[in-house]
RODO-2510 file (C-alpha; in nm, 4 decimals, decimal comma):
residues 499
     n   res          X          Y          Z
     1     m     9,0361    17,2036    14,0845
     2     a     9,0281    17,1215    13,7131
     3     y     8,6850    17,1210    13,5524
     4     e     8,5365    16,9663    13,2407
     5     v     8,2972    17,1750    13,0325
     6     v     7,9704    17,0110    12,9280
     7     i     7,7627    17,1843    12,6577
     8     g     7,4319    17,1092    12,4924
     9     l     7,2745    17,3391    12,2357
    10     e     6,9212    17,4435    12,1529
    11     a     6,8857    17,6078    11,8111
    12     h     6,5718    17,7765    11,6839
    13     a     6,5493    17,7761    11,3039
    14     q     6,2889    17,9995    11,1443
    15     l     6,1397    17,8002    10,8565
    16     l     6,1168    17,9491    10,5069
    17     t     5,7436    17,9076    10,4651
    18     v     5,5394    18,1788    10,2951
    19     s     5,2804    18,1849    10,5741
    20     k     5,2812    18,1376    10,9507
    21     m     5,2564    17,8136    11,1466
    22     f     4,8829    17,8230    11,2192
    23     c     4,7400    18,0996    10,9976
    24     g     4,7772    18,2529    10,6522
    25     c     4,9688    18,5688    10,7504
    26     s     5,2921    18,6465    10,5655
    27     t     5,6303    18,5679    10,7221
    28     a     5,8220    18,8257    10,5087
    29     f     6,0903    19,0090    10,7071
    30     g     6,1018    19,3866    10,7422
    31     a     5,7347    19,4837    10,7049
    32     t     5,5832    19,7768    10,8936
    33     p     5,5176    19,6656    11,2538
    34     n     5,1883    19,4854    11,3187
    35     t     5,0821    19,4730    10,9526
    36     q     5,1229    19,0958    10,9126
    37     t     4,8761    18,9818    11,1758
    38     c     4,5258    18,8332    11,2011
    39     p     4,2914    18,7194    11,4811
    40     v     4,4666    18,3776    11,4931
    41     c     4,8226    18,5011    11,5517
    42     l     4,6932    18,7832    11,7721
    43     g     4,5330    18,5243    12,0006
    44     m     4,1765    18,6530    11,9765
    45     p     3,9072    18,4495    12,1567
    46     g     3,7360    18,1752    11,9580
    47     v     3,9857    18,1470    11,6716
    48     l     4,1081    17,8057    11,5482
    49     p     4,4665    17,7337    11,4375
    50     v     4,5360    17,5230    11,1256
    51     i     4,8712    17,3405    11,0869
    52     n     5,0947    17,4614    10,8036
    53     q     5,1669    17,1538    10,5876
    54     k     5,4822    17,3046    10,4357
    55     a     5,6276    17,3552    10,7846
    56     v     5,5638    16,9882    10,8584
    57     e     5,7393    16,8899    10,5330
    58     f     6,0356    17,1128    10,6210
    59     a     6,0582    16,9522    10,9659
    60     i     6,0607    16,6041    10,8104
    61     r     6,3206    16,7188    10,5571
    62     t     6,5450    16,8473    10,8352
    63     g     6,4923    16,5432    11,0533
    64     l     6,5989    16,3094    10,7730
    65     a     6,9126    16,5169    10,7079
    66     l     6,9923    16,4993    11,0812
    67     n     6,9538    16,1189    11,0798
    68     c     6,6457    16,1401    11,3037
    69     t     6,3515    15,9047    11,3357
    70     i     6,0325    16,0729    11,2119
    71     a     5,7512    16,0078    11,4581
    72     p     5,4432    15,8596    11,2857
    73     m     5,2216    16,0355    11,5412
    74     n     5,3059    16,3640    11,7108
    75     r     5,1068    16,6201    11,8991
    76     f     5,1013    16,9935    11,9626
    77     a     5,0827    17,1252    12,3175
    78     r     5,0266    17,4563    12,4893
    79     k     5,3346    17,5896    12,6689
    80     n     5,2038    17,8440    12,9178
    81     y     5,4019    18,1525    13,0056
    82     f     5,3509    18,5273    12,9881
    83     y     5,5490    18,7790    12,7886
    84     p     5,4233    19,1035    12,6316
    85     d     5,5111    18,9662    12,2842
    86     l     5,3169    18,6411    12,3335
    87     p     4,9574    18,7495    12,2721
    88     k     4,7799    18,4234    12,3626
    89     g     4,9609    18,3854    12,6931
    90     y     5,0887    18,0484    12,5715
    91     q     5,2982    17,9159    12,2866
    92     i     5,1860    17,6265    12,0670
    93     s     5,4777    17,3842    12,0692
    94     q     5,5465    17,0095    12,0907
    95     y     5,6388    16,8375    12,4125
    96     e     5,6129    16,4626    12,4751
    97     l     5,5635    16,3663    12,1090
    98     p     5,8057    16,5696    11,8924
    99     i     5,8198    16,5182    11,5171
   100     c     6,1943    16,4275    11,5000
   101     q     6,3841    16,2172    11,7550
   102     e     6,7244    16,0564    11,8189
   103     g     6,9427    16,1779    11,5342
   104     w     7,3044    16,2873    11,4985
   105     v     7,5451    16,5044    11,2997
   106     e     7,9193    16,4733    11,2626
   107     i     8,1493    16,7698    11,3171
   108     g     8,5175    16,8184    11,2493
   109     e     8,7180    16,9998    11,5167
   110     n     9,0986    17,0150    11,5275
   111     g     9,1267    16,7538    11,2548
   112     t     8,9138    16,4903    11,4297
   113     a     8,5553    16,3820    11,3637
   114     k     8,3001    16,3724    11,6427
   115     r     7,9356    16,2707    11,6469
   116     i     7,6916    16,5050    11,8219
   117     r     7,3622    16,3397    11,9136
   118     i     7,0336    16,5152    11,8398
   119     r     6,7821    16,4498    12,1155
   120     r     6,4812    16,5963    11,9362
   121     a     6,3589    16,8523    11,6872
   122     h     6,0096    16,9871    11,7263
   123     l     5,7791    17,2394    11,5617
   124     e     5,6492    17,5472    11,7378
   125     e     5,5475    17,9071    11,6738
   126     d     5,7658    18,2109    11,7349
   127     a     5,6751    18,4999    11,9638
   128     g     5,6627    18,8663    11,8595
   129     k     5,9311    19,1231    11,9268
   130     n     5,9623    19,3899    12,1956
   131     l     6,0999    19,7220    12,0721
   132     h     6,2599    19,9414    12,3380
   133     t     6,2925    20,2591    12,1338
   134     g     6,1444    20,6054    12,1160
   135     i     6,0287    20,7840    12,4334
   136     a     6,2497    20,7052    12,7317
   137     g     6,1031    20,4203    12,9342
   138     a     5,8499    20,3248    12,6650
   139     s     5,8373    19,9859    12,4913
   140     h     5,6400    19,8736    12,1893
   141     v     5,5431    19,5322    12,0606
   142     d     5,5687    19,4198    11,6970
   143     l     5,3643    19,1023    11,6435
   144     n     5,4573    19,0460    11,2789
   145     r     5,6843    18,7593    11,3857
   146     a     5,4289    18,6028    11,6215
   147     g     5,3245    18,2677    11,4807
   148     t     5,6199    18,2248    11,2431
   149     p     5,7127    17,8536    11,2164
   150     l     6,0162    17,7479    11,4184
   151     l     6,1992    17,4189    11,4354
   152     e     6,3741    17,3832    11,7705
   153     i     6,6678    17,1414    11,7472
   154     v     6,8047    17,0114    12,0779
   155     t     7,1310    16,8211    12,1199
   156     e     7,2483    16,5908    12,3951
   157     p     7,5212    16,7428    12,6193
   158     d     7,7961    16,6029    12,3955
   159     m     8,0200    16,9061    12,3401
   160     r     8,3227    16,9735    12,5570
   161     s     8,4420    17,3158    12,4418
   162     p     8,3086    17,6386    12,2906
   163     g     8,5014    17,5454    11,9753
   164     e     8,3079    17,2204    11,9388
   165     a     7,9804    17,4019    12,0010
   166     v     8,0527    17,6598    11,7293
   167     a     8,1625    17,3834    11,4901
   168     y     7,8303    17,2061    11,5509
   169     l     7,6319    17,5262    11,5026
   170     k     7,8099    17,6036    11,1737
   171     t     7,7490    17,2473    11,0530
   172     l     7,3815    17,2744    11,1461
   173     r     7,3468    17,6097    10,9708
   174     d     7,5040    17,4705    10,6528
   175     i     7,2629    17,1756    10,6571
   176     l     6,9573    17,3989    10,7046
   177     v     7,0638    17,6341    10,4238
   178     y     7,1463    17,3486    10,1844
   179     l     6,8039    17,1975    10,2568
   180     g     6,6352    17,5286    10,1746
   181     v     6,4330    17,5223    10,4980
   182     c     6,6008    17,8207    10,6705
   183     d     6,8111    18,1091    10,5385
   184     g     7,0456    18,0824    10,8390
   185     n     7,0551    18,4602    10,8822
   186     m     7,1485    18,5018    11,2477
   187     e     7,1421    18,8827    11,2332
   188     e     6,7707    18,8810    11,1424
   189     g     6,6981    18,6140    11,4039
   190     s     6,6296    18,3382    11,1503
   191     l     6,8668    18,1145    11,3445
   192     r     6,9086    18,1661    11,7174
   193     c     7,1159    17,9636    11,9586
   194     e     7,0806    17,8881    12,3289
   195     p     7,3777    17,7022    12,4815
   196     n     7,3245    17,5063    12,8037
   197     l     7,6575    17,4950    12,9841
   198     s     7,7801    17,3376    13,3059
   199     l     8,1082    17,2431    13,4733
   200     r     8,2029    16,9259    13,6583
   201     p     8,5290    16,8024    13,8112
   202     v     8,7470    16,6232    13,5571
   203     g     8,6706    16,2513    13,5744
   204     s     8,3218    16,2979    13,7216
   205     k     8,0273    16,1331    13,5457
   206     e     7,7629    16,3437    13,7164
   207     l     7,6492    16,6551    13,5326
   208     g     7,6908    16,9929    13,6981
   209     t     7,4246    17,2611    13,7351
   210     k     7,3534    17,4016    13,3917
   211     v     7,3078    17,7623    13,2932
   212     e     7,1196    17,8568    12,9770
   213     l     7,2467    18,1440    12,7631
   214     k     6,9460    18,2926    12,5851
   215     n     6,8935    18,3873    12,2171
   216     i     7,2459    18,4500    12,0850
   217     n     7,2588    18,5514    11,7202
   218     s     7,6174    18,5149    11,5950
   219     f     7,8942    18,2537    11,6008
   220     k     8,1296    18,5088    11,7552
   221     f     7,8888    18,5948    12,0390
   222     v     7,8119    18,2263    12,1033
   223     k     8,1813    18,1522    12,1524
   224     s     8,2490    18,4654    12,3596
   225     a     7,9459    18,4075    12,5849
   226     m     8,0457    18,0479    12,6578
   227     e     8,4079    18,1427    12,7269
   228     y     8,2923    18,4104    12,9717
   229     e     8,0487    18,1727    13,1387
   230     i     8,3195    17,9073    13,1849
   231     k     8,5375    18,1636    13,3653
   232     r     8,2441    18,2856    13,5757
   233     q     8,1360    17,9378    13,6852
   234     t     8,4969    17,8329    13,7534
   235     k     8,5396    18,1314    13,9861
   236     v     8,2136    18,0509    14,1682
   237     l     8,3142    17,6869    14,2228
   238     d     8,6747    17,7663    14,3197
   239     e     8,5477    18,0045    14,5862
   240     g     8,3273    17,7319    14,7344
   241     g     8,0008    17,8626    14,5945
   242     k     7,7268    17,6854    14,4015
   243     v     7,6242    17,7575    14,0459
   244     v     7,2570    17,8551    14,0293
   245     q     7,0380    17,7069    13,7550
   246     e     6,9219    18,0128    13,5657
   247     t     6,8850    18,1770    13,2266
   248     r     7,1374    18,4483    13,1455
   249     l     7,1690    18,7037    12,8666
   250     w     7,4902    18,7886    12,6816
   251     d     7,5837    19,1573    12,6702
   252     p     7,8312    19,1951    12,3796
   253     e     7,9182    19,5536    12,4741
   254     k     8,0175    19,4651    12,8306
   255     g     8,1497    19,1229    12,7306
   256     e     7,9645    18,9476    13,0124
   257     t     7,6483    18,7528    13,0926
   258     a     7,3746    18,8791    13,3243
   259     v     7,0850    18,7054    13,4989
   260     m     6,7577    18,7116    13,3035
   261     r     6,5449    18,4797    13,5189
   262     s     6,5582    18,1574    13,7144
   263     k     6,5558    17,8546    13,4836
   264     e     6,2113    17,6995    13,4460
   265     e     6,1473    17,3257    13,4490
   266     a     5,8945    17,1571    13,2200
   267     h     5,6284    17,1520    13,4918
   268     d     5,6518    17,5305    13,5236
   269     y     5,5051    17,5651    13,1755
   270     r     5,2022    17,3447    13,2508
   271     y     5,2181    17,1677    12,9157
   272     f     4,8947    17,0077    12,8002
   273     p     4,7709    16,8923    12,4562
   274     d     4,6260    17,1793    12,2559
   275     p     4,2502    17,1085    12,2418
   276     d     4,2189    17,2943    11,9092
   277     l     4,4674    17,0685    11,7263
   278     v     4,4185    16,6961    11,6731
   279     p     4,7256    16,4655    11,6872
   280     l     4,9278    16,4854    11,3655
   281     r     4,9766    16,1532    11,1876
   282     i     5,2619    16,1291    10,9352
   283     a     5,2361    15,8440    10,6873
   284     t     5,5455    15,6486    10,5829
   285     e     5,4644    15,7401    10,2229
   286     m     5,4927    16,1107    10,3053
   287     v     5,8328    16,0606    10,4702
   288     e     5,9617    15,8686    10,1680
   289     e     5,8354    16,1336     9,9272
   290     v     6,0236    16,3998    10,1236
   291     r     6,3342    16,1784    10,1351
   292     k     6,3410    16,1695     9,7534
   293     t     6,3722    16,5496     9,7419
   294     l     6,6771    16,5744     9,9724
   295     p     6,9755    16,7450     9,8072
   296     e     7,3365    16,6351     9,8458
   297     m     7,4491    16,7459    10,1905
   298     p     7,7555    16,9672    10,2640
   299     e     7,9565    16,6847    10,4216
   300     a     7,8991    16,4598    10,1197
   301     i     7,9943    16,7398     9,8773
   302     y     8,3047    16,8170    10,0870
   303     k     8,4269    16,4574    10,0590
   304     r     8,3333    16,4342     9,6909
   305     f     8,5206    16,7555     9,6028
   306     m     8,8390    16,6098     9,7512
   307     e     8,7960    16,2784     9,5697
   308     q     8,6578    16,3998     9,2356
   309     y     8,8574    16,7224     9,1947
   310     g     9,1692    16,6458     9,3998
   311     l     9,1130    16,9418     9,6328
   312     p     9,2873    16,9749     9,9709
   313     e     9,0684    16,9848    10,2823
   314     y     9,0918    17,3636    10,3154
   315     d     8,9693    17,4287     9,9611
   316     a     8,6833    17,1797     9,9959
   317     d     8,5815    17,3376    10,3272
   318     v     8,5716    17,6919    10,1859
   319     l     8,3918    17,5930     9,8648
   320     t     8,1173    17,4014    10,0486
   321     s     8,0588    17,6792    10,3034
   322     a     7,7718    17,8043    10,0848
   323     k     7,5477    17,6044     9,8536
   324     d     7,5689    17,8527     9,5648
   325     l     7,9477    17,8812     9,5995
   326     a     7,9868    17,5037     9,5687
   327     k     7,7631    17,5084     9,2604
   328     f     7,9604    17,7974     9,1076
   329     f     8,2882    17,6076     9,1445
   330     e     8,1488    17,2842     9,0051
   331     d     7,9759    17,4544     8,7114
   332     t     8,3041    17,6305     8,6259
   333     v     8,4934    17,2995     8,6241
   334     k     8,2256    17,1288     8,4128
   335     a     8,2242    17,4103     8,1561
   336     q     8,6015    17,3745     8,1125
   337     a     8,5848    16,9961     8,0989
   338     e     8,3272    17,0079     7,8182
   339     a     8,5440    17,2450     7,6144
   340     t     8,8857    17,0864     7,6760
   341     a     8,8206    16,7162     7,7462
   342     l     9,0333    16,7510     8,0622
   343     s     8,9287    16,5689     8,3796
   344     g     8,7919    16,7223     8,6981
   345     r     9,1126    16,6354     8,8836
   346     e     9,3207    16,8139     8,6190
   347     l     9,1033    17,1240     8,6398
   348     g     9,0041    17,1238     9,0079
   349     k     9,2899    17,2910     9,1938
   350     e     9,3478    17,5765     8,9473
   351     t     8,9740    17,6477     8,9311
   352     s     8,9546    17,6382     9,3099
   353     n     9,2359    17,8950     9,3362
   354     w     9,0642    18,1327     9,0938
   355     v     8,7245    18,1013     9,2614
   356     m     8,8524    18,1220     9,6207
   357     v     9,1180    18,3910     9,5766
   358     e     9,0404    18,6024     9,2716
   359     l     8,6609    18,5870     9,2397
   360     l     8,5809    18,5867     9,6120
   361     g     8,8255    18,8742     9,6568
   362     l     8,6172    19,0782     9,4115
   363     l     8,2821    18,9680     9,5567
   364     h     8,3890    19,0567     9,9100
   365     k     8,4590    19,4144     9,8003
   366     g     8,0889    19,4512     9,7208
   367     k     7,8441    19,4718     9,4331
   368     p     7,9861    19,6587     9,1287
   369     k     7,8338    19,9961     9,0388
   370     a     7,8106    20,1674     8,7003
   371     d     8,0774    20,4239     8,8009
   372     g     8,3346    20,1489     8,8560
   373     g     8,3033    20,1429     9,2348
   374     t     8,1264    19,8951     9,4607
   375     e     7,8474    19,9004     9,7176
   376     p     7,7676    19,6510     9,9949
   377     w     7,5525    19,3517     9,9044
   378     t     7,2122    19,3682    10,0712
   379     i     7,0927    19,0879    10,2996
   380     e     6,8503    18,9712    10,0286
   381     q     7,1248    18,9421     9,7641
   382     d     7,3316    18,6278     9,7091
   383     p     7,6774    18,7392     9,5837
   384     y     7,7536    18,3989     9,4264
   385     e     7,4255    18,3752     9,2399
   386     q     7,4272    18,7424     9,1353
   387     s     7,7965    18,7692     9,0494
   388     p     7,8502    18,9556     8,7188
   389     v     8,1054    18,6839     8,6355
   390     k     7,9222    18,3569     8,5716
   391     p     8,0775    18,0069     8,5752
   392     q     8,0782    17,9936     8,1937
   393     g     8,2583    18,3288     8,1808
   394     l     8,5264    18,2286     8,4302
   395     a     8,5688    17,8984     8,2473
   396     e     8,6254    18,0857     7,9187
   397     l     8,8969    18,2973     8,0807
   398     l     9,0734    17,9957     8,2344
   399     i     9,0660    17,8133     7,8992
   400     m     9,2268    18,1159     7,7328
   401     k     9,4952    18,1179     8,0002
   402     r     9,5555    17,7452     7,9633
   403     k     9,5929    17,7809     7,5852
   404     g     9,8501    18,0550     7,6350
   405     e     9,6284    18,3252     7,4865
   406     v     9,6615    18,5393     7,8015
   407     s     9,9175    18,5338     8,0829
   408     g     9,8294    18,4827     8,4492
   409     p     9,8681    18,8525     8,5465
   410     i     9,6689    18,9630     8,2412
   411     a     9,3970    18,7079     8,3235
   412     k     9,3568    18,8658     8,6685
   413     t     9,3207    19,2103     8,5084
   414     v     9,0657    19,0726     8,2616
   415     l     8,8656    18,9082     8,5431
   416     e     8,8419    19,2380     8,7286
   417     e     8,7108    19,4125     8,4181
   418     m     8,4645    19,1288     8,3568
   419     f     8,3387    19,1816     8,7133
   420     h     8,2853    19,5556     8,6687
   421     t     8,1563    19,5602     8,3090
   422     g     7,9857    19,2252     8,2608
   423     k     8,1765    19,1784     7,9325
   424     s     8,3238    18,8438     7,8257
   425     a     8,6938    18,7635     7,8522
   426     a     8,7259    18,7412     7,4727
   427     e     8,5673    19,0851     7,4237
   428     i     8,8029    19,2496     7,6749
   429     v     9,1178    19,0785     7,5452
   430     k     9,0368    19,1720     7,1846
   431     a     8,9374    19,5329     7,2598
   432     k     9,2494    19,6023     7,4690
   433     g     9,4963    19,3967     7,2668
   434     l     9,5885    19,1792     7,5643
   435     t     9,6634    18,8598     7,3740
   436     q     9,9738    18,6901     7,5123
   437     v    10,2914    18,7289     7,3049
   438     s    10,4415    18,3891     7,2195
   439     d    10,6229    18,4796     6,8978
   440     e    10,9934    18,4018     6,9526
   441     g    11,1148    18,6833     6,7311
   442     a    10,9164    18,9464     6,9185
   443     l    11,0217    18,8090     7,2558
   444     e    11,3890    18,7863     7,1589
   445     k    11,3838    19,1523     7,0635
   446     i    11,2435    19,2471     7,4087
   447     i    11,4977    19,0225     7,5848
   448     d    11,7892    19,1715     7,3888
   449     e    11,6787    19,5223     7,4900
   450     v    11,6466    19,4237     7,8583
   451     m    11,9901    19,2577     7,8596
   452     a    12,1488    19,5600     7,6893
   453     r    12,0126    19,7871     7,9643
   454     n    12,1281    19,5604     8,2470
   455     q    12,4814    19,4483     8,1629
   456     q    12,5857    19,4371     8,5287
   457     q    12,3121    19,1798     8,6076
   458     v    12,4090    18,9818     8,2968
   459     s    12,7670    18,9576     8,4259
   460     q    12,6405    18,8557     8,7730
   461     y    12,4289    18,5758     8,6252
   462     r    12,7095    18,4469     8,4063
   463     s    12,9465    18,4469     8,7027
   464     g    12,7163    18,2071     8,8881
   465     k    12,4627    18,4331     9,0619
   466     e    12,1587    18,2457     8,9288
   467     q    11,9050    18,4218     9,1525
   468     v    11,9360    18,7226     8,9208
   469     f    11,7334    18,5219     8,6676
   470     g    11,4079    18,6279     8,8364
   471     f    11,5067    18,9918     8,7863
   472     f    11,5280    18,9391     8,4109
   473     v    11,1927    18,7604     8,3965
   474     g    11,0315    19,0534     8,5771
   475     q    11,1941    19,3093     8,3475
   476     v    11,0834    19,1258     8,0329
   477     m    10,7265    19,0908     8,1607
   478     k    10,7220    19,4592     8,2499
   479     a    10,8574    19,5598     7,9091
   480     s    10,5912    19,3479     7,7369
   481     g    10,3111    19,5012     7,9417
   482     g    10,2555    19,1629     8,1072
   483     k    10,1663    19,0037     7,7717
   484     a    10,4770    18,7892     7,7243
   485     n    10,4324    18,4127     7,7507
   486     p    10,6142    18,3272     8,0778
   487     a    10,7148    17,9780     7,9624
   488     k    10,8650    18,1161     7,6385
   489     v    11,0353    18,3978     7,8293
   490     n    11,2023    18,1479     8,0637
   491     e    11,3154    17,9299     7,7747
   492     l    11,4594    18,2154     7,5668
   493     l    11,6202    18,3918     7,8628
   494     k    11,8110    18,0814     7,9656
   495     r    11,9383    18,0413     7,6107
   496     k    12,0356    18,4102     7,5763
   497     l    12,1950    18,4448     7,9198
   498     a    12,3989    18,1313     7,8684
   499     g    12,5844    18,3345     7,6060
***
């Protein structure tokens, strides 16, 4: 039997607040275990939680970007369950009155646009972390993360393939990072994903039994886990069995999912309003104030880059994949436009090529070191923001190239030296004598020497073998050390070879 895949996603975004959701403890990553705790996040008797206002603002900010309705009144509840890393024995979350409801985002998959509905987004606190290291059989608990603000974003079951699910997750991550509410770092657990996946016969309207895949922390693992689960459930159904509603873990080393526990229903958690927290009222004025601070979103920038700078879809997609990368590109174009009076459309594609191919190629090699080598960027470092080559510097180099002061190959060499030394293009070109040769007399002399050394190729060209022309261009450029003006070389060569 043929089956249709039905996928809904739950994403947990760790919010970039300085302190935790209900206390003043730091949320900084990487501290010594159990040093960022207090009686509140340790769940000591008699303590009282206080709602973090910045977390509420971040939730509103995200909800608006996801086209959600912001609930004027929402409430925190106690979600009761036991884990060693949950000190209170319950998690403070939101249940029947979440802060954000009924939104949507649009994804692009295989060249088509699709709207994915957001059912809800609610605030809650994170649990701690179990560490299974050290003495065999021993586990330890680090409660530094306990109480960190989370925004759980839940979709409707609108996705029909792992590809669509990954496209949605990437779109969501971009939105969160652009908003400045989450760093999107899946390796550190700042963004975690839990797909809910089921199969049903093609044409059926009734949903199948769903299986939840717990806490997956990379796009690659999300896709692989769902693909495995589709095969597993298909085999179960084809053999006449029934899929069991359960929570499963993805094992990337074995490439398979394994049962974690039976899937709980809402009543299993015994939700009830937290008696220590009054209902949270959000005034319309507060929502509108937050709305005024929203930045331009990735999708809007993507469309604008194509319209304003004449970029193809691929270029616009790459350049908007990171907020600072998009800014770097646009700042480079603007710096050239101010100096040359050229339009964004005239400058866009060439600038895009240099940023995407040449600059990113250097940045991906790593951070430059004093000895001329590179070292990996740390997680805390932003390669685009901390690039030794700034937009103004790249713009200066591209202007020099456009004026014919340096050739394309020389410009690439200059860019690499700018990256490793931090010097300007003008300084490097002057110090190394790399100015492009455009003087006809000097170029004619080089061309005459090249032709004299390659009489056989001259005869071939003059007898009609025009493809030999490229050979001569290469020889002249080589003889000039790459400094010859290519346009002048082409012009003079054609005249000389014509005899």
